Each structure stands twice: as C-alpha cells, then as structure tokens.
C-alpha positions as CSV (number, residue, x, y, z in Angstrom):
1,M,15.8,33.1,1.5
2,I,14.5,30.3,-1.7
3,E,15.6,26.7,-2.2
4,H,16.6,25.6,-5.6
5,V,16.1,22.0,-5.7
6,D,15.7,19.7,-9.0
7,F,12.9,17.2,-7.1
8,L,10.9,18.5,-4.5
9,I,8.6,15.8,-3.5
10,I,5.6,16.6,-1.4
11,G,4.7,13.5,1.3
12,A,7.1,11.1,2.9
13,G,5.2,7.7,3.2
14,I,5.7,5.0,1.0
15,A,5.0,6.7,-1.9
16,G,7.3,10.0,-1.3
17,A,9.7,8.3,0.2
18,S,10.3,5.5,-2.5
19,V,10.2,7.8,-5.1
20,A,13.0,10.0,-3.3
21,Y,15.1,6.6,-2.7
22,W,15.7,7.1,-6.2
23,L,15.7,10.2,-7.7
24,A,18.2,11.4,-4.9
25,P,21.5,10.0,-6.5
26,H,20.2,12.1,-9.7
27,G,19.4,15.4,-8.1
28,R,19.0,17.5,-5.0
29,V,15.6,16.2,-3.6
30,V,14.1,17.5,-0.7
31,L,10.9,15.6,1.0
32,L,8.2,18.1,2.6
33,E,6.0,15.6,4.9
34,R,3.4,17.9,6.9
35,E,3.5,15.9,10.4
36,S,6.2,15.9,12.5
37,Q,6.6,12.3,11.5
38,P,7.0,10.6,8.2
39,G,4.5,7.9,7.3
40,Y,1.7,8.7,9.7
41,H,-1.3,8.2,8.2
42,S,-1.1,5.7,6.2
43,T,2.6,3.7,6.0
44,G,3.1,3.8,9.8
45,R,-0.4,1.8,10.4
46,S,-0.3,-0.8,7.7
47,A,-0.5,-4.5,8.7
48,A,1.2,-5.1,5.5
49,L,1.5,-8.7,3.8
50,F,3.4,-9.5,0.5
51,M,1.0,-11.3,-1.8
52,E,1.6,-11.4,-5.7
53,S,-2.1,-12.0,-6.4
54,Y,-3.1,-9.0,-4.4
55,G,-4.8,-6.0,-6.4
56,T,-5.9,-5.1,-10.0
57,A,-3.5,-6.7,-12.8
58,Q,-1.3,-3.4,-12.7
59,V,-1.1,-3.5,-9.1
60,R,-0.1,-7.5,-9.5
61,A,3.1,-6.9,-12.1
62,L,4.7,-4.0,-10.1
63,T,4.1,-6.0,-6.8
64,M,6.0,-8.6,-8.7
65,A,8.9,-6.6,-10.5
66,S,9.1,-5.4,-6.4
67,R,10.1,-8.8,-5.2
68,A,13.4,-9.2,-5.9
69,F,14.0,-5.6,-4.1
70,L,12.7,-6.5,-1.3
71,Q,13.8,-9.9,-1.2
72,A,17.6,-9.0,-1.4
73,P,18.0,-5.3,-1.0
74,P,21.4,-3.4,-1.4
75,A,23.6,-3.3,1.1
76,G,22.9,-0.9,4.0
77,F,18.8,-0.5,3.4
78,S,18.1,-2.5,6.3
79,E,20.0,-4.5,9.2
80,H,17.3,-6.8,9.1
81,P,15.3,-8.9,6.3
82,L,12.2,-6.9,4.8
83,L,10.4,-10.0,3.8
84,S,9.9,-13.1,6.4
85,P,7.7,-16.4,5.1
86,R,4.1,-16.5,5.9
87,G,1.8,-17.7,3.6
88,A,-1.6,-17.1,2.9
89,V,-5.2,-18.6,2.6
90,F,-8.0,-17.5,1.1
91,V,-11.3,-19.6,3.3
92,G,-14.2,-20.5,1.2
93,T,-17.3,-21.5,3.0
94,R,-20.3,-22.6,2.1
95,G,-22.0,-20.3,-0.7
96,Q,-18.7,-18.7,-1.5
97,E,-18.0,-21.4,-4.5
98,A,-17.7,-19.0,-7.2
99,L,-15.1,-16.4,-5.0
100,L,-13.2,-19.4,-4.4
101,E,-13.0,-20.5,-8.1
102,R,-11.7,-16.3,-9.1
103,H,-9.0,-16.7,-6.2
104,W,-7.8,-19.7,-7.8
105,A,-7.6,-18.6,-11.4
106,V,-5.9,-15.2,-10.1
107,L,-3.1,-17.1,-7.5
108,R,-2.3,-19.8,-10.4
109,S,-1.9,-16.9,-13.5
110,V,0.9,-15.2,-10.8
111,T,2.6,-18.5,-9.4
112,D,2.7,-22.1,-10.3
113,R,3.3,-22.8,-6.8
114,A,-0.6,-22.1,-5.7
115,Q,-2.3,-24.7,-3.9
116,R,-6.0,-25.4,-4.0
117,L,-6.8,-26.7,-0.6
118,S,-9.3,-29.4,0.3
119,P,-11.7,-28.7,3.4
120,Q,-9.6,-31.0,5.8
121,Q,-6.4,-29.6,4.1
122,T,-7.8,-26.2,5.1
123,H,-8.3,-27.0,8.6
124,A,-5.1,-28.3,9.0
125,M,-3.5,-25.5,8.3
126,L,-6.0,-23.4,10.4
127,P,-7.3,-25.5,13.1
128,V,-9.7,-22.6,14.5
129,L,-11.8,-22.9,11.4
130,R,-15.4,-24.1,11.4
131,A,-14.8,-27.3,10.3
132,E,-18.6,-27.7,9.3
133,A,-19.1,-24.8,7.3
134,L,-15.6,-25.1,5.4
135,I,-15.7,-25.8,1.5
136,G,-11.8,-25.4,1.0
137,G,-9.2,-22.9,0.4
138,V,-6.2,-21.3,-2.2
139,Y,-3.0,-21.4,-0.8
140,E,-0.5,-18.9,-1.8
141,P,2.9,-20.2,0.1
142,D,4.9,-17.0,-1.2
143,A,3.4,-14.5,0.6
144,A,5.1,-12.7,3.0
145,D,5.2,-10.4,7.0
146,M,6.9,-7.0,5.5
147,D,8.9,-5.1,7.7
148,V,7.1,-2.0,7.0
149,H,9.3,0.6,8.9
150,A,12.6,-1.6,8.1
151,I,11.2,-1.1,4.4
152,H,10.1,2.8,5.1
153,Q,13.5,3.6,7.3
154,G,15.4,2.1,4.2
155,Y,14.0,4.4,1.3
156,L,14.4,7.4,3.6
157,R,18.1,6.7,5.1
158,G,19.0,5.8,1.6
159,M,17.8,9.5,0.0
160,R,19.8,11.1,3.1
161,R,22.8,8.6,2.0
162,H,22.7,10.7,-1.7
163,G,22.0,14.0,-0.2
164,G,17.9,14.1,0.0
165,R,16.6,15.7,2.8
166,L,13.6,15.3,5.3
167,V,11.6,18.4,6.1
168,C,8.7,17.6,8.6
169,N,6.3,19.9,9.6
170,A,6.3,21.5,6.7
171,E,2.7,21.8,5.3
172,V,2.1,23.3,2.0
173,R,0.4,26.6,2.0
174,A,0.7,27.5,-1.4
175,L,1.7,26.3,-4.8
176,S,2.3,28.5,-7.6
177,R,4.1,27.9,-11.6
178,T,6.8,31.0,-12.3
179,G,8.1,30.5,-15.7
180,A,9.7,26.9,-15.9
181,R,10.0,26.2,-12.2
182,W,6.8,25.8,-9.8
183,R,7.7,27.9,-6.3
184,V,6.4,26.3,-3.0
185,D,5.8,28.2,0.8
186,A,6.0,24.9,2.7
187,G,6.6,25.6,7.0
188,D,9.0,28.5,7.1
189,A,10.7,28.1,4.6
190,T,10.4,28.7,0.4
191,Y,11.0,26.1,-2.1
192,E,11.8,26.2,-6.1
193,A,11.9,23.1,-8.7
194,P,11.4,22.3,-11.9
195,V,9.8,19.6,-10.7
196,V,7.0,18.8,-7.9
197,L,5.7,15.1,-7.3
198,N,2.3,15.4,-5.3
199,A,2.8,12.2,-3.3
200,A,0.3,13.5,-0.6
201,G,-1.6,10.3,-0.2
202,A,-5.2,10.9,0.7
203,W,-4.6,14.8,0.3
204,V,-3.2,14.4,-2.9
205,D,-6.3,16.2,-4.7
206,A,-6.2,19.5,-2.2
207,I,-2.3,20.0,-2.8
208,A,-3.4,19.7,-6.6
209,Q,-5.7,22.4,-6.2
210,L,-3.6,24.6,-5.1
211,A,-1.5,23.8,-7.7
212,G,-4.4,24.4,-10.1
213,A,-4.5,20.8,-11.2
214,E,-7.6,19.1,-12.3
215,P,-8.2,16.7,-9.4
216,L,-8.0,12.9,-9.8
217,G,-10.9,12.2,-8.2
218,I,-8.8,10.1,-4.9
219,E,-11.2,9.1,-2.2
220,A,-9.5,7.9,1.0
221,R,-11.0,4.9,3.0
222,R,-11.1,3.7,6.4
223,R,-9.3,0.2,7.6
224,S,-9.6,-0.7,10.9
225,A,-7.8,-3.3,13.1
226,F,-6.9,-4.9,16.5
227,V,-4.5,-7.4,17.8
228,F,-6.0,-9.5,20.5
229,E,-4.5,-13.1,22.6
230,P,-4.0,-16.0,20.4
231,P,-5.4,-19.7,21.8
232,R,-3.2,-20.9,25.1
233,D,-3.2,-23.9,23.8
234,I,-1.9,-23.7,20.3
235,D,1.0,-22.8,18.8
236,T,-0.4,-19.7,16.1
237,A,3.2,-18.6,15.4
238,G,3.6,-20.8,11.8
239,W,-0.1,-20.5,10.9
240,P,-0.6,-18.6,7.4
241,M,-2.7,-15.1,7.0
242,A,-6.5,-16.1,6.6
243,I,-8.4,-14.3,4.7
244,G,-12.1,-15.2,4.0
245,A,-12.8,-15.5,0.2
246,D,-15.7,-12.7,0.2
247,E,-12.6,-10.7,1.6
248,D,-14.8,-9.8,4.7
249,W,-12.0,-10.6,7.5
250,Y,-8.9,-11.7,8.0
251,F,-6.3,-12.9,10.9
252,K,-2.9,-13.8,11.2
253,P,0.2,-13.9,14.1
254,D,1.3,-10.8,15.2
255,A,4.5,-10.5,17.2
256,G,2.7,-13.4,19.4
257,M,-0.5,-12.4,19.1
258,M,-3.6,-12.4,16.9
259,L,-4.3,-9.6,14.3
260,G,-7.6,-8.9,12.7
261,S,-9.7,-7.2,11.0
262,P,-13.2,-6.6,9.2
263,A,-11.2,-5.9,6.0
264,N,-13.4,-2.7,5.8
265,A,-12.7,0.5,3.1
266,D,-15.6,3.1,4.3
267,P,-15.0,6.0,2.8
268,V,-14.0,8.7,4.9
269,P,-12.5,12.7,3.9
270,P,-9.0,12.8,4.6
271,Q,-8.0,13.4,8.4
272,D,-6.1,11.2,11.4
273,V,-9.0,8.8,10.9
274,Q,-9.6,6.7,14.3
275,P,-11.2,2.9,14.7
276,E,-15.0,2.9,14.5
277,E,-16.2,0.8,17.5
278,L,-18.6,-1.2,15.3
279,D,-16.2,-2.2,12.9
280,I,-14.3,-3.5,15.8
281,A,-17.7,-5.3,17.1
282,M,-18.4,-6.4,13.5
283,A,-14.8,-8.0,13.2
284,I,-14.3,-10.0,16.0
285,H,-18.4,-11.4,15.8
286,K,-17.0,-12.4,12.2
287,L,-13.9,-14.3,13.5
288,E,-15.8,-16.1,15.7
289,E,-18.4,-17.3,13.5
290,V,-15.7,-18.8,11.0
291,S,-13.5,-20.0,14.0
292,T,-13.8,-21.3,17.5
293,L,-11.5,-18.3,18.3
294,V,-12.3,-16.0,21.5
295,I,-12.1,-12.2,21.6
296,R,-13.0,-10.9,24.7
297,R,-11.0,-7.6,24.4
298,P,-8.9,-6.3,22.3
299,T,-5.2,-5.0,23.5
300,R,-5.2,-2.4,21.1
301,T,-7.2,-1.4,18.0
302,W,-6.2,1.5,15.5
303,A,-6.7,2.3,12.1
304,G,-5.3,3.9,8.6
305,L,-6.6,5.7,5.4
306,R,-5.9,3.9,2.0
307,S,-6.4,6.0,-0.9
308,F,-8.0,4.9,-4.4
309,V,-9.2,6.4,-7.5
310,A,-12.0,5.3,-10.0
311,D,-10.5,2.0,-11.8
312,G,-8.1,1.1,-8.7
313,D,-4.9,1.3,-10.2
314,L,-2.2,3.1,-8.7
315,V,-1.3,6.7,-10.3
316,G,2.5,7.8,-11.4
317,G,3.3,10.4,-14.3
318,F,2.9,14.1,-15.4
319,D,0.2,15.7,-15.5
320,D,-0.8,16.2,-19.2
321,R,-2.5,19.6,-18.4
322,L,0.6,21.2,-15.9
323,P,4.2,21.2,-16.9
324,G,6.3,19.5,-13.9
325,F,3.4,18.7,-12.1
326,F,4.2,14.5,-11.1
327,W,1.6,12.3,-9.5
328,V,2.5,9.2,-7.3
329,A,-0.8,8.6,-5.6
330,A,-3.9,5.9,-5.1
331,Q,-1.5,3.2,-3.5
332,G,-4.9,2.2,-1.9
333,G,-3.7,-0.9,0.1
334,Y,-0.7,-2.2,-2.3
335,G,1.9,1.0,-1.3
336,I,4.0,-0.8,0.4
337,Q,4.4,-4.5,-1.5
338,T,4.5,-1.9,-5.0
339,S,7.1,0.0,-3.2
340,A,9.9,-0.5,-5.2
341,A,8.8,-1.2,-8.8
342,M,6.5,1.9,-7.9
343,G,9.5,4.3,-6.5
344,E,11.7,3.1,-9.2
345,T,9.2,4.0,-12.2
346,C,8.3,6.9,-10.9
347,A,12.0,8.3,-10.6
348,A,12.9,7.3,-13.8
349,L,9.5,8.8,-15.7
350,A,10.5,12.2,-13.3
351,R,13.2,12.3,-14.9
352,G,12.0,11.8,-18.6
353,L,13.0,8.1,-18.9
354,P,11.2,5.4,-19.9
355,V,10.1,2.9,-17.3
356,P,12.6,0.7,-16.3
357,P,13.3,-2.5,-18.4
358,H,13.2,-4.9,-15.1
359,S,9.8,-3.3,-14.5
360,A,8.8,-3.6,-18.2
361,S,9.6,-7.2,-18.1
362,F,6.4,-7.6,-16.2
363,G,3.8,-5.5,-18.7
364,L,4.0,-2.4,-16.7
365,T,4.2,0.7,-19.3
366,A,3.9,4.4,-18.4
367,E,0.3,4.2,-20.1
368,M,-0.9,2.2,-17.2
369,L,0.4,4.5,-14.3
370,S,-0.2,7.6,-16.6
371,P,-3.2,10.0,-14.8
372,A,-4.0,11.3,-17.8
373,R,-6.2,7.4,-18.3
374,L,-8.6,9.1,-15.4
375,R,-9.6,12.2,-17.7
376,A,-12.3,9.6,-19.8
377,P,-15.8,9.5,-17.8
378,A,-15.1,8.0,-14.2
379,T,-15.6,3.9,-13.8
380,A,-17.3,2.3,-10.9
381,V,-14.3,1.3,-8.7
382,R,-13.6,-2.7,-10.0
383,A,-14.4,-5.5,-7.6
384,D,-10.9,-6.2,-7.1
385,A,-9.7,-3.0,-6.3
386,Q,-11.0,-4.0,-3.0
387,P,-8.3,-4.1,-0.5
388,A,-7.7,-8.0,1.0
389,H,-5.4,-7.1,4.3
C-alpha cells in the first residue's frame, strides 16, 4: 500500500515541526521522524534564549519576525508562556574592547533599548564576576528564556489539529522521483508526494544523497552544556544570561540551578552526540576564571548537534535542480528563536507563494533563504555565524 500525501516532511525537530504547523491547514501532511521521539538530537537538547542580536543579519531578521508569534501565540498553542523575561549581558574583560564594541553596534541596530554598561554596572548586575578584570558590558533587556518543549509541542499539536500526522521510528530507506511525485520508503511504509521537505538536521545531506540532490555541505557541530548548583548565599533567579565577549563561555539561571557552557562548536559527524569531558572541564575552568563561582561537580551534562552551511545562514527553498525537493536546513543554534517566521515562510514557499508580508517587512527575501546561493564557490564560515548560546 502506498500512502498519498501533499507534503512529506523528513525530520520532526523544530525545523520540520514548524513548517508542518503552517502547511497542515493547506494539504495532507505527514511528518517522518527516524527516532522514537521528535526533536531528539538538537531541539530537545537546546538551552535556548531568544536574542534579537544573535546571529547573522538573516538570522536576526527571522528572529525579529518571530517575536510576535512567540510572545502571543494563537489560542490553544500552549498552556504556558513561550517566552519569559531574562535579559542577556555580553561581558567584556581586559583586551576585549573591540569585541564589546562590535556587540554594541549589532545590538543598537536591532533595539533602542540596548544598554552599554560600565564595569560597576556590569558587576552590580552579576556580582559573581571578578571586578578587577571587567571593562564593561552590553545589555539586551528583551532577551528571554524560551520554553523549547512547549514551542515544539505546540507546532506538533497544531499540525495534528489540522489533520497532519507524525510517524516516528520511520527512517528513510529510499527516495526517488516517479513522474511528478516523490516515492519514499520509510519505516514499514511507502509514501508518495509531489513535494518532499528535507528537514533532517545534521542528516540533510544524507537524505539529499538518497534523492540524487547535490549536498549543501552541511556541517554538524557539538555544543556541550552542564548544570551546577548556584551560590548558596546569593539569589541568582533574576540574573540575566552572562556571555563572554569572545563567546567562549556563558552561564545563566535555570530552574533553581545554574546552566553553563563553553559555547563550543566542534565539528563532528552526524551522531547521537555526547559531551566531552574536556569540554566540560575547560568550561568550568573558564567560569571560575571570570567569576567567583565554585563548581565542584556538575549535576548533569549533555551535548547537542547544531548544523551549519558555509555562510552561517538558514536555508529554506526548493532545490533549483531537483523538482519538488525542498530544503529546510542549517538551523545552527538559531532554530528555536527563528522557528515562527522560518516555518511560516518555508510553508509559503513550498506552496509556491511569496514570503509572507510580516516576515518581508523585516527585510527577509526568498533569495536570502534559497539553497541556490550556496552553489557559488564555498566561503569560510563567518565569525558572526558562531553560536553564542
């Protein structure tokens, strides 16, 4: 038996789930997930913070276009707020004057609420920082914690409400073009659809190879993180996220504990990635170097995959050489915060429509997302494409 659908989406992380949410009202959608649960490799391991100053110019446009949805989602999307006030401070120490100035310039370009902090103001906001090394900070007051689980489940719930279906344990075994349709063998079933959306995260090039598409040159990178006990004599609940100006460490309050990371982005093959002991040890050393935090033993450690292409931007669009094959890829560390605009825009493009007016008002174009831009000679990953959290 062959199941006929309008849109077949491969990968049920935040990329696939968000585009499925906006496609389901307009056609029959099936969302295929290789693992036993959606969002296993990246989405479910995210310590996401919503920051409009984070990432490349394209990422910032997608993030700003996503804020309205995440602040006030439709009725029934979630029982809990998706964003909670947090704030974020880029912390500068001696020798990082130029880096701090760069963060200041980017933040001022996205909000008039940006604040440049003196060393004293930075220390008052985060009293565990070692005052003798501080040169100041850059404060983004509108940065917010994101309820990643609620966002992801809201997209899946909305897809189901409009008749879409999630199929787990459905690894794609074969993918071929038959006339005007794609035939996909996945799990124990076969599907046909005029449009296949490749949202397989770190595995998008492997799916492309099955389809006969030219790979994007996706690169998976490991990000490690850990949870540790906060100082016993200080109330940390209201602290903003603290990020090193060189983006080589961060820490923030997390459900009564503290979350820390070396903010690493280490290239690895696509896999069920695990934290490296050296990553955690280096992060602990760095946090204890810049602050008076004492981290005796993390209570939990983990790692997740982040996927990038050469220019550091997200990819969303039809393959210009393979009819009906649509890429939703390279979310990097930005997938959660850009998901509303990215999902809505990719759903529109997959239906042959232009970029939705709301996203277009932030300067987003189909060309900015198109995989065709990567057909030019490869370029080095830009410095501002590195993940900050």
